[in-house]
C-alpha positions as CSV (number, residue, x, y, z in Angstrom):
1,M,-32.0,-53.8,-40.1
2,A,-31.3,-53.8,-43.9
3,V,-27.9,-53.6,-45.7
4,I,-28.0,-50.8,-48.2
5,H,-25.3,-49.7,-50.7
6,C,-25.4,-46.0,-51.7
7,L,-23.5,-45.0,-54.9
8,G,-22.5,-41.3,-54.5
9,S,-22.5,-39.0,-51.5
10,G,-23.2,-35.5,-52.9
11,L,-25.5,-32.9,-51.3
12,V,-28.5,-35.2,-51.7
13,G,-26.8,-38.5,-51.5
14,S,-25.1,-37.8,-48.2
15,Y,-28.4,-36.7,-46.7
16,I,-30.0,-40.0,-47.7
17,A,-27.1,-42.1,-46.4
18,K,-27.2,-40.3,-43.1
19,K,-30.9,-40.7,-42.7
20,L,-30.7,-44.4,-43.5
21,D,-28.0,-44.8,-40.9
22,Q,-30.1,-42.9,-38.3
23,N,-33.0,-45.2,-39.1
24,G,-30.9,-48.2,-38.1
25,H,-29.8,-49.6,-41.4
26,K,-26.3,-50.8,-42.2
27,V,-25.1,-48.3,-44.9
28,H,-22.2,-48.6,-47.3
29,V,-21.2,-45.6,-49.4
30,H,-19.2,-45.7,-52.6
31,D,-17.7,-42.4,-53.8
32,L,-14.4,-41.1,-55.1
33,H,-14.5,-38.3,-52.5
34,P,-16.8,-39.4,-49.6
35,W,-15.9,-36.6,-47.3
36,R,-19.5,-35.7,-46.4
37,V,-20.0,-39.1,-44.7
38,N,-16.5,-39.9,-43.5
39,G,-16.3,-40.5,-39.8
40,I,-19.9,-41.5,-39.3
41,E,-19.8,-44.6,-37.1
42,G,-22.7,-46.5,-38.8
43,I,-21.6,-45.8,-42.4
44,T,-19.0,-48.0,-44.1
45,V,-17.1,-46.0,-46.7
46,H,-15.7,-47.5,-49.9
47,P,-13.5,-44.8,-51.5
48,G,-13.1,-45.2,-55.2
49,D,-14.9,-45.3,-58.5
50,A,-18.5,-46.2,-57.8
51,I,-18.9,-47.4,-61.4
52,E,-16.1,-49.9,-61.0
53,H,-17.6,-51.0,-57.7
54,C,-20.9,-51.7,-59.5
55,E,-19.2,-54.5,-61.4
56,E,-18.1,-56.2,-58.2
57,M,-21.1,-55.7,-55.8
58,Y,-21.2,-59.4,-55.2
59,T,-17.9,-59.2,-53.4
60,Y,-19.4,-57.0,-50.6
61,G,-21.5,-59.8,-49.2
62,E,-25.3,-60.0,-49.0
63,F,-27.3,-56.7,-49.2
64,D,-30.9,-55.7,-49.7
65,I,-31.0,-52.6,-51.9
66,I,-28.6,-50.5,-54.0
67,V,-29.4,-46.7,-54.2
68,N,-28.0,-45.0,-57.3
69,L,-27.3,-41.4,-56.2
70,L,-24.7,-40.6,-59.0
71,P,-25.4,-37.7,-61.3
72,G,-26.5,-37.7,-64.9
73,D,-24.5,-39.8,-67.3
74,I,-22.4,-41.4,-64.5
75,G,-25.6,-42.6,-62.9
76,H,-26.7,-44.0,-66.3
77,A,-23.5,-45.9,-66.6
78,A,-24.2,-47.4,-63.1
79,I,-27.7,-48.5,-64.1
80,E,-26.3,-50.1,-67.3
81,T,-24.2,-52.4,-65.1
82,L,-26.7,-52.9,-62.3
83,N,-29.5,-54.0,-64.6
84,E,-27.4,-57.1,-65.5
85,S,-27.7,-58.6,-62.0
86,P,-30.7,-59.6,-59.8
87,Y,-30.5,-56.6,-57.6
88,K,-33.1,-54.2,-56.2
89,V,-32.2,-50.7,-57.3
90,V,-33.6,-47.3,-56.3
91,D,-32.4,-44.9,-58.9
92,L,-32.2,-41.1,-58.3
93,S,-29.8,-40.3,-61.2
94,F,-31.3,-37.8,-63.6
95,S,-29.8,-39.0,-66.8
96,K,-31.0,-38.2,-70.3
97,F,-31.0,-42.0,-70.9
98,T,-33.6,-43.5,-68.7
99,P,-33.8,-47.0,-67.4
100,D,-37.1,-47.7,-69.2
101,R,-35.4,-47.7,-72.6
102,N,-34.8,-51.4,-72.3
103,P,-37.1,-52.9,-69.6
104,Q,-36.8,-56.4,-71.0
105,K,-33.1,-56.5,-70.2
106,A,-33.8,-56.0,-66.5
107,I,-36.5,-58.7,-66.5
108,D,-34.1,-61.1,-68.3
109,Y,-31.5,-60.6,-65.6
110,G,-33.9,-60.5,-62.7
111,A,-33.1,-56.9,-61.8
112,T,-35.8,-54.6,-60.3
113,I,-35.4,-50.8,-60.7
114,L,-37.5,-48.1,-59.3
115,W,-36.4,-44.9,-61.0
116,D,-36.8,-41.1,-60.8
117,V,-37.7,-41.1,-57.1
118,G,-37.0,-37.5,-56.2
119,I,-39.4,-34.5,-55.7
120,A,-39.7,-33.8,-59.5
121,P,-39.6,-36.1,-61.2
122,G,-40.8,-38.5,-58.5
123,L,-43.4,-37.0,-56.1
124,S,-44.7,-34.9,-59.0
125,N,-45.4,-38.2,-61.0
126,M,-47.1,-39.7,-58.0
127,L,-49.4,-36.7,-57.6
128,L,-50.3,-36.6,-61.3
129,A,-51.1,-40.3,-61.1
130,E,-53.4,-39.7,-58.0
131,A,-55.2,-37.0,-60.0
132,Y,-55.7,-39.4,-62.8
133,R,-57.0,-42.1,-60.5
134,S,-59.4,-39.7,-58.9
135,M,-60.6,-37.7,-61.9
136,G,-59.8,-39.8,-65.0
137,P,-57.9,-38.4,-68.1
138,L,-56.6,-34.9,-67.6
139,R,-57.4,-31.8,-69.6
140,K,-54.2,-30.3,-68.2
141,G,-51.4,-31.3,-65.9
142,E,-48.7,-28.8,-64.8
143,V,-45.7,-29.1,-62.6
144,R,-43.8,-26.1,-61.4
145,V,-40.7,-26.7,-59.3
146,G,-37.4,-25.2,-58.2
147,G,-34.8,-25.0,-55.5
148,N,-33.5,-21.4,-55.1
149,P,-32.1,-19.0,-52.6
150,T,-34.8,-17.2,-50.7
151,G,-34.0,-14.0,-52.6
152,P,-31.9,-13.0,-55.7
153,I,-28.2,-13.2,-54.9
154,G,-25.0,-12.6,-56.8
155,N,-24.7,-12.3,-60.5
156,W,-26.9,-15.3,-61.3
157,N,-29.6,-14.9,-58.6
158,Y,-29.0,-18.7,-58.0
159,M,-27.0,-21.5,-56.5
160,A,-27.3,-25.1,-57.4
161,P,-28.8,-27.4,-54.7
162,F,-27.5,-30.5,-56.6
163,S,-25.0,-31.2,-59.3
164,P,-24.5,-28.1,-61.4
165,K,-23.9,-30.3,-64.4
166,D,-27.4,-31.7,-64.0
167,V,-28.8,-28.2,-63.8
168,I,-27.1,-27.3,-67.0
169,A,-28.5,-30.4,-68.6
170,E,-32.0,-29.2,-67.6
171,Y,-31.4,-26.0,-69.4
172,T,-30.1,-27.6,-72.6
173,R,-32.1,-30.8,-73.0
174,P,-35.2,-30.3,-75.3
175,A,-38.5,-30.4,-73.3
176,R,-40.9,-33.2,-74.1
177,V,-44.5,-32.2,-73.3
178,I,-48.0,-33.1,-74.2
179,R,-50.0,-30.8,-76.6
180,N,-53.3,-31.8,-78.1
181,S,-52.9,-35.3,-76.7
182,E,-49.7,-35.8,-78.5
183,Q,-46.1,-35.8,-77.3
184,V,-44.1,-33.0,-78.9
185,T,-40.6,-31.6,-78.2
186,L,-40.1,-27.9,-77.6
187,P,-37.0,-25.9,-76.9
188,A,-35.9,-26.0,-73.3
189,L,-36.4,-22.6,-71.5
190,S,-39.4,-21.7,-73.8
191,E,-42.9,-20.8,-72.6
192,R,-41.4,-18.4,-70.1
193,H,-43.9,-16.7,-67.8
194,M,-44.1,-15.1,-64.4
195,I,-45.8,-16.6,-61.4
196,Q,-46.5,-15.7,-57.8
197,V,-44.8,-18.0,-55.3
198,P,-46.4,-17.8,-51.8
199,E,-44.1,-16.0,-49.3
200,R,-41.5,-15.2,-52.0
201,G,-43.3,-13.1,-54.6
202,E,-42.8,-13.0,-58.4
203,M,-40.6,-15.6,-60.0
204,E,-40.1,-16.9,-63.5
205,A,-41.1,-20.3,-64.9
206,F,-39.8,-22.0,-68.1
207,L,-40.1,-25.4,-69.8
208,T,-37.8,-28.2,-68.9
209,D,-37.7,-31.9,-69.6
210,G,-39.0,-33.2,-66.3
211,L,-42.2,-35.1,-67.3
212,R,-40.3,-38.2,-68.5
213,S,-42.3,-41.4,-67.7
214,V,-45.7,-39.6,-67.2
215,L,-45.6,-38.6,-70.9
216,N,-46.7,-42.2,-71.5
217,S,-48.5,-43.2,-68.3
218,I,-50.9,-40.3,-67.7
219,P,-53.5,-39.6,-70.4
220,A,-53.7,-35.8,-70.9
221,I,-54.6,-33.3,-73.5
222,E,-51.9,-30.9,-72.3
223,M,-49.1,-31.6,-69.8
224,S,-46.0,-29.6,-68.9
225,E,-43.2,-29.3,-66.4
226,Y,-41.6,-25.9,-65.6
227,T,-38.6,-25.0,-63.6
228,I,-38.8,-21.8,-61.5
229,R,-36.0,-19.2,-60.9
230,W,-35.6,-15.7,-59.8
231,P,-36.1,-13.1,-62.7
232,G,-32.9,-12.4,-64.6
233,H,-31.3,-15.8,-64.1
234,I,-32.4,-17.6,-67.2
235,Q,-32.0,-14.5,-69.4
236,R,-28.4,-14.3,-68.4
237,F,-27.9,-18.0,-69.3
238,I,-29.5,-17.4,-72.7
239,D,-27.5,-14.3,-73.4
240,E,-24.2,-15.9,-72.5
241,R,-25.0,-19.0,-74.6
242,S,-26.0,-16.8,-77.6
243,A,-22.8,-14.8,-77.3
244,G,-20.7,-18.0,-77.2
245,I,-19.2,-17.2,-73.9
246,L,-21.0,-19.7,-71.7
247,N,-18.4,-21.8,-69.8
248,E,-19.9,-24.9,-68.0
249,D,-16.9,-25.3,-65.7
250,K,-17.1,-21.7,-64.7
251,L,-20.9,-22.1,-64.1
252,S,-20.2,-25.0,-61.8
253,S,-18.0,-22.8,-59.7
254,E,-20.3,-19.7,-59.8
255,W,-23.4,-21.8,-58.9
256,Q,-21.7,-23.6,-56.1
257,Y,-24.0,-24.3,-53.2
258,D,-23.3,-22.2,-50.1
259,H,-24.9,-23.5,-46.9
260,K,-24.7,-20.1,-45.3
261,I,-27.2,-18.6,-47.8
262,P,-30.9,-19.2,-46.9
263,E,-32.7,-21.2,-49.5
264,F,-36.0,-23.0,-50.2
265,T,-37.6,-25.6,-52.4
266,W,-41.1,-25.1,-53.8
267,M,-43.3,-27.3,-56.0
268,E,-46.9,-26.9,-57.3
269,V,-48.7,-29.8,-59.1
270,K,-52.0,-28.8,-60.8
271,A,-54.3,-31.1,-62.5
272,E,-57.6,-30.4,-64.3
273,S,-60.0,-33.0,-65.5
274,L,-62.1,-33.1,-68.7
275,D,-65.1,-31.9,-66.7
276,A,-63.0,-28.9,-65.3
277,S,-62.6,-30.4,-61.8
278,T,-59.2,-29.5,-60.3
279,M,-56.7,-30.9,-57.8
280,T,-53.7,-28.9,-56.7
281,W,-50.8,-29.8,-54.3
282,R,-48.0,-27.5,-53.1
283,V,-44.8,-28.6,-51.4
284,Q,-42.5,-26.2,-49.6
285,D,-39.4,-26.4,-47.4
286,Y,-36.8,-24.1,-46.1
287,G,-34.3,-26.7,-45.0
288,G,-33.3,-27.8,-41.5
289,D,-30.5,-28.9,-39.3
290,D,-30.4,-32.2,-41.1
291,G,-30.0,-30.7,-44.6
292,H,-30.8,-28.1,-47.1
293,S,-34.4,-28.0,-48.6
294,M,-33.7,-29.8,-51.9
295,A,-31.9,-32.6,-50.1
296,R,-34.8,-32.9,-47.7
297,C,-37.6,-32.8,-50.3
298,T,-35.8,-35.1,-52.7
299,G,-34.2,-37.3,-50.2
300,M,-37.3,-38.0,-48.2
301,V,-39.1,-39.3,-51.3
302,T,-36.1,-41.6,-52.0
303,L,-35.8,-42.6,-48.4
304,C,-39.5,-43.4,-48.1
305,C,-39.4,-45.5,-51.3
306,I,-36.5,-47.5,-49.9
307,E,-38.2,-48.2,-46.6
308,E,-41.5,-49.0,-48.3
309,W,-39.7,-51.6,-50.4
310,L,-37.9,-53.0,-47.4
311,S,-41.2,-53.4,-45.5
312,D,-42.8,-55.1,-48.5
313,P,-40.0,-57.0,-50.4
314,D,-42.6,-58.1,-53.1
315,M,-43.8,-54.5,-53.7
316,L,-42.3,-54.6,-57.3
317,P,-41.7,-57.5,-59.7
318,P,-38.5,-57.7,-61.8
319,G,-38.4,-55.0,-64.4
320,V,-38.2,-51.2,-64.5
321,H,-40.8,-49.2,-62.6
322,A,-41.6,-45.4,-62.6
323,P,-42.7,-43.7,-59.4
324,E,-46.3,-43.3,-60.5
325,T,-46.8,-47.1,-60.4
326,L,-46.6,-47.0,-56.6
327,S,-50.0,-47.6,-54.9
328,S,-52.1,-44.8,-53.3
329,A,-51.3,-46.3,-49.9
330,V,-47.6,-46.0,-50.4
331,I,-47.9,-42.4,-51.7
332,S,-50.1,-41.5,-48.8
333,R,-47.4,-42.8,-46.4
334,I,-44.7,-40.9,-48.3
335,L,-46.6,-37.6,-47.9
336,A,-47.2,-38.3,-44.2
337,K,-43.6,-39.0,-43.5
338,M,-42.5,-35.9,-45.3
339,S,-45.0,-33.9,-43.2
340,D,-43.5,-35.5,-40.1
341,E,-40.1,-34.0,-41.2
342,R,-41.8,-30.6,-41.3
343,I,-41.9,-30.4,-45.0
344,K,-45.1,-28.3,-45.7
345,I,-47.6,-30.1,-48.0
346,E,-50.9,-28.6,-49.0
347,G,-53.5,-30.3,-51.1
348,P,-56.1,-33.1,-51.3
349,L,-55.7,-36.0,-49.0
350,I,-54.8,-39.3,-50.7
351,K,-56.8,-42.2,-49.4
352,P,-54.8,-45.4,-48.9
């Protein structure tokens, strides 16, 4: 049994904390409003500012791993504190400022950080890395991913399966992509195009800044990440922004997740080699009794990374590590465990 401290207990964070508890670990949760995990016998709740708690983690006794489940800039603030101590950290925060900006700092303090361990970025990185290991440098790598209601709903045809502020950040952060073997920056929401999503029909895809670490780790002539939404959603966002009437606080309310509305998460990772060989994976989930689809798809990747690290404490040396650095054996087991949780995965088998 491991002792694990989870920072944050939102839609995804609470799923991870509960699954860790169910798997027999001693779980501590730090959150200002930890109502999603209150009253669970195996979870110790520490109400309060998780950032402040980061500065005093040593006061909570011995532990094995810290899981940073705080959103965006708050998550970045946590990492900036945690990388000054010899902790093992699994980082799911999707901040503009990534932990690899100063890897030497973590090495100097003896910290070990595995970051961006969700579905995308995260599993998408791992699959692109597997394609590279199998086929060599890529002619093209493409990730298309999104968590959406199963059909258009309301005025926005959307509800946010994680922090709405992080969704807004996706829509406003310039997209870094690879074009002609060089990293370039394009406007977020550009390169809009329609795609056919199996079982759901026509949806719209547009550029977002989700490639992150693979921009430097996977050699490719062209590489892109696209978010998918129901038609009409992103055009309304663009129209309101252009008219100067976009209100982020109002969006956070209007995009609030509603567990009564059916939803799904879908991802496709396509890779094409220089000799035109291809590898394609598709991941799909419609949620379950244990959580909504984005919590399951993202949370299972995070959970598996935690348990892989616990089973092999020397899996990573001090420093900052992206998900694509994990071995084929680890990635193969992650996919198998996701399938065991009834998350549908199609694509080439990964040999350990």
